[in-house]
C-alpha positions as CSV (number, residue, x, y, z in Angstrom):
1,M,97.0,113.8,89.1
2,A,93.7,113.4,90.4
3,Y,92.6,112.8,93.6
4,Q,89.9,109.5,95.6
5,T,88.6,108.3,99.0
6,E,87.9,104.3,99.4
7,T,86.3,102.9,102.1
8,I,87.8,99.2,103.4
9,D,85.6,96.9,105.5
10,Y,86.9,94.7,107.9
11,G,86.0,92.8,111.0
12,F,87.1,92.3,114.3
13,Y,86.9,88.7,117.1
14,F,87.8,89.8,120.5
15,P,87.7,86.3,123.0
16,E,86.0,88.7,125.3
17,A,84.4,92.2,126.8
18,G,87.0,94.3,127.6
19,D,89.1,98.0,126.4
20,F,91.2,97.5,123.6
21,A,93.3,100.2,121.7
22,Q,93.9,100.0,118.0
23,F,96.9,100.7,116.3
24,P,96.2,104.0,113.7
25,V,95.9,104.0,110.0
26,H,98.8,105.5,108.1
27,A,99.2,107.1,104.8
28,A,102.3,106.5,103.0
29,A,103.9,108.2,99.6
30,D,107.0,107.2,98.6
31,K,107.5,104.4,101.5
32,L,107.0,107.8,103.3
33,I,105.1,108.6,106.0
34,V,102.7,111.2,105.7
35,A,100.2,111.6,107.6
36,R,97.8,109.3,110.1
37,D,95.7,108.9,112.7
38,G,95.2,109.1,116.5
39,V,95.0,105.8,118.1
40,G,91.6,103.6,118.4
41,S,89.8,101.7,120.9
42,F,87.4,99.3,121.4
43,N,85.1,99.4,124.2
44,V,84.6,95.6,123.7
45,V,80.7,94.2,125.8
46,E,79.1,91.0,126.5
47,A,75.7,92.0,125.1
48,L,74.4,94.6,122.8
49,T,72.0,96.8,124.9
């Protein structure tokens, strides 16, 4: 069996500044979760600094 990685880029829209939680990524095999990451967060600001 060969293993590989894949990068997927995606964008977000936030209607206002603030801290927002991101649902953690999960990996599944045969319909069972075999791995997961911790909850991520975004600190959204009004303007870049």
